[in-house]
Structures are given as structure tokens and as C-alpha cells.
C-alpha positions in Angstrom: -2.0 72.2 -10.1 -2.7 72.8 -14.1 0.3 70.4 -14.4 -1.7 67.7 -12.9 -4.9 68.5 -14.3 -2.8 68.0 -17.9 -1.2 64.7 -17.2 -4.4 63.6 -15.5 -6.4 63.9 -18.8 -3.9 63.0 -20.8 -4.0 59.6 -19.0 -8.0 59.2 -19.2 -7.5 59.9 -22.9 -4.9 57.5 -23.8 -5.8 54.7 -20.7 -8.4 51.8 -20.4 -10.0 52.9 -17.3 -11.1 49.4 -16.6 -7.2 47.5 -16.9 -4.8 50.5 -17.0 -3.6 49.3 -20.3 -3.9 51.7 -23.2 -6.8 51.7 -25.3 -7.6 51.0 -28.8 -7.2 54.7 -30.0 -4.0 55.0 -28.4 -2.9 52.4 -29.8 -3.4 53.0 -33.4 -1.6 56.6 -33.0 1.4 54.4 -31.3 0.8 51.4 -33.3 1.0 53.5 -37.2 3.8 55.1 -35.6 5.8 51.9 -35.1 5.3 50.0 -37.7 6.4 53.3 -40.0 9.7 53.6 -37.5 10.0 49.6 -38.5 9.9 49.9 -42.1 11.6 53.1 -42.0 14.9 51.8 -40.4 14.4 47.7 -41.1 14.0 46.6 -38.0 11.6 43.9 -36.3 8.7 44.1 -34.5 5.8 41.7 -33.7 2.2 42.0 -32.7 0.1 39.8 -30.6 -3.0 39.2 -30.0 -5.0 37.9 -27.0 -8.2 37.1 -26.0 -9.4 35.8 -22.6 -10.7 32.0 -23.6 -15.0 31.5 -22.4 -14.8 34.9 -21.0 -18.3 34.9 -21.3 -18.9 32.0 -19.0 -16.8 33.9 -16.7 -19.2 37.2 -16.8 -22.4 34.9 -16.5 -21.4 32.2 -13.4 -19.1 34.4 -11.4 -20.5 38.1 -12.5 -19.3 40.7 -14.5 -17.3 42.2 -11.3 -15.2 38.9 -11.6 -14.9 39.5 -15.1 -13.5 43.1 -14.5 -11.1 41.7 -11.8 -10.0 38.9 -14.2 -9.4 42.0 -16.9 -7.0 43.9 -14.5 -5.0 40.5 -13.4 -4.8 39.4 -16.8 -3.3 43.0 -17.4 -0.7 43.1 -14.9 0.0 39.1 -15.8 1.5 40.2 -19.0 2.8 43.4 -17.8 5.2 40.6 -15.2 6.6 39.3 -18.4 7.1 42.0 -21.0 9.7 44.8 -21.5 8.7 48.4 -20.3 9.2 49.4 -24.2 6.4 46.6 -24.9 2.7 48.6 -25.5 -0.3 46.5 -24.1 -3.8 47.8 -25.4 -7.5 47.1 -24.6 -9.0 47.1 -28.3 -12.4 45.1 -27.3 -14.4 43.6 -24.6 -11.7 40.8 -23.3 -9.4 41.3 -26.4 -5.8 42.9 -25.8 -2.6 43.6 -28.2 0.8 42.8 -27.2 3.0 45.5 -29.5 6.8 44.2 -29.0 9.5 46.7 -31.2 13.1 45.8 -32.3 11.5 42.0 -31.4 12.3 38.9 -33.9 9.2 36.3 -34.2 10.9 33.8 -32.3 11.7 36.1 -30.0 8.5 37.4 -29.5 7.0 33.4 -29.8 9.5 32.6 -26.9 7.6 35.6 -24.8 4.1 35.3 -25.7 4.2 31.2 -25.0 5.8 32.8 -21.6 3.2 34.6 -20.9 -0.3 32.0 -21.9 1.6 30.1 -20.1 1.7 32.3 -16.9 -1.8 33.2 -17.6 -2.5 29.7 -17.3 -0.4 28.5 -13.9 -2.0 31.5 -12.0 -4.5 31.5 -9.4 -6.9 34.5 -10.2 -7.9 36.1 -7.1 -11.6 35.8 -7.7 -12.1 32.8 -9.8 -13.0 30.0 -7.6 -10.7 26.6 -7.7 -10.2 24.7 -10.2 -11.9 27.1 -12.6 -8.3 28.5 -14.4 -8.1 31.2 -17.0 -6.7 30.8 -20.6 -5.9 32.8 -23.1 -5.5 32.2 -27.1 -2.8 34.0 -29.1 -2.5 35.3 -32.7 1.4 36.2 -33.2 2.4 38.2 -36.3 5.7 40.1 -38.1 4.9 42.8 -40.5 4.8 42.7 -44.3 6.5 44.8 -46.3 4.2 48.0 -46.8 1.7 46.7 -44.6 -1.0 49.2 -43.1 -1.3 48.9 -39.2 -4.9 47.5 -39.9 -3.8 44.9 -42.2 -1.4 43.8 -39.2 -4.1 43.5 -36.7 -6.2 41.4 -39.0 -3.3 38.9 -39.7 -3.0 38.2 -36.0 -6.9 38.2 -35.4 -6.3 35.7 -38.0 -4.3 33.5 -35.9 -5.7 34.1 -32.6 -8.9 32.6 -34.3 -7.1 29.8 -35.5 -5.9 29.5 -31.6 -9.4 29.2 -30.8 -10.2 26.8 -33.7 -7.4 24.4 -32.4 -8.9 24.0 -29.0 -7.8 27.6 -26.9 -5.0 28.4 -24.7 -2.5 28.3 -27.1 -0.2 30.2 -29.3 -0.7 30.0 -33.2 1.9 32.1 -35.3 0.9 32.6 -38.9 3.3 29.6 -41.3 5.4 31.2 -42.6 5.9 32.2 -46.8 8.1 30.0 -48.7 11.3 31.9 -49.7 12.5 32.2 -53.0 
């Protein structure tokens, strides 16, 4: 009984109650650890930041219960497309991150585009047709000696770019010239 209670408390401390994704605090612990591991071993990892497009209008038009349902289904849709080693976390109201360890930017871009497309095509249970749920996504790979905060800021900047370009798209940071 004590072991079950400890597991329940650990889950409460690390998990977003609404969606079942990791919470912001736990993501910062895992993300910092993964970024340090990536730097130490010279591997590649990528970070995608997702934001539900026009989420306020979903809440305003259909109600907060439907908005909550959309967020739960969104996490499920992401989980269906990723590996068990990938980290999904809710870091804000309708903002999520996906940390993909041991993943090149090319492989991450393929995965994230597959997720974006799956969400756009999905019939969300409580969202009446013809309305669709879409996401905008910013995707980055870490820079040498970068902090997790800076990593997130760059992903957020790419996310903002995806929204500026019309939403329902993935935006990658332009590659720096080699040399």
C-alpha cells in the first residue's frame, strides 16, 4: 500500500493531470539531463514546440470542456506517432514540447510533420465538423553549450514563425552557413 502511494505521489508530481503528459517542472528536469547527455556524448537530440492553433476560439465557441478534451486527444495523437523514449510535456495552456533524444534534425522533421498531418486529419471527438484542430510547430536541434532555456526560446521563435506563415505548419530554424 505504501509503494502504491509513493507511485501515485510521484505521478502527481511529474504528470499534467489533464493530459497525462509530463508537466513543465518534470520536463525541465528531464530536458536539462538530456541536453547534458547530448553534449557529453556528441549525440543529436531535437526539440519540437507545439501550439494548438486558435485554441481560444475552441474554448470560447465550444466550451472549456471541449477544449480540455481536445488537449487530451492531442497528447494521444502525438503519442501514437512517437517512440517511448521521446518526452512529451505540457508546458503551458495549449503549448506542448516533444524532446526527441538520439534524433537528427532530418528524422525529427519527418516525425513532427507526420504528427502535424495526423492532427490536422484527425476527427476530434467533441469538435463538430467541419471544424478542424491544427497545430503550429517549431523545431530545433541544440547548439553547443546551450542552456535548456535558450533551446526552448529558439523552438518558441520557430513556433511563432510557423504561426506567422499561416499556422498548421512546421518551422525549422534556418541552418547556419558552414564554415
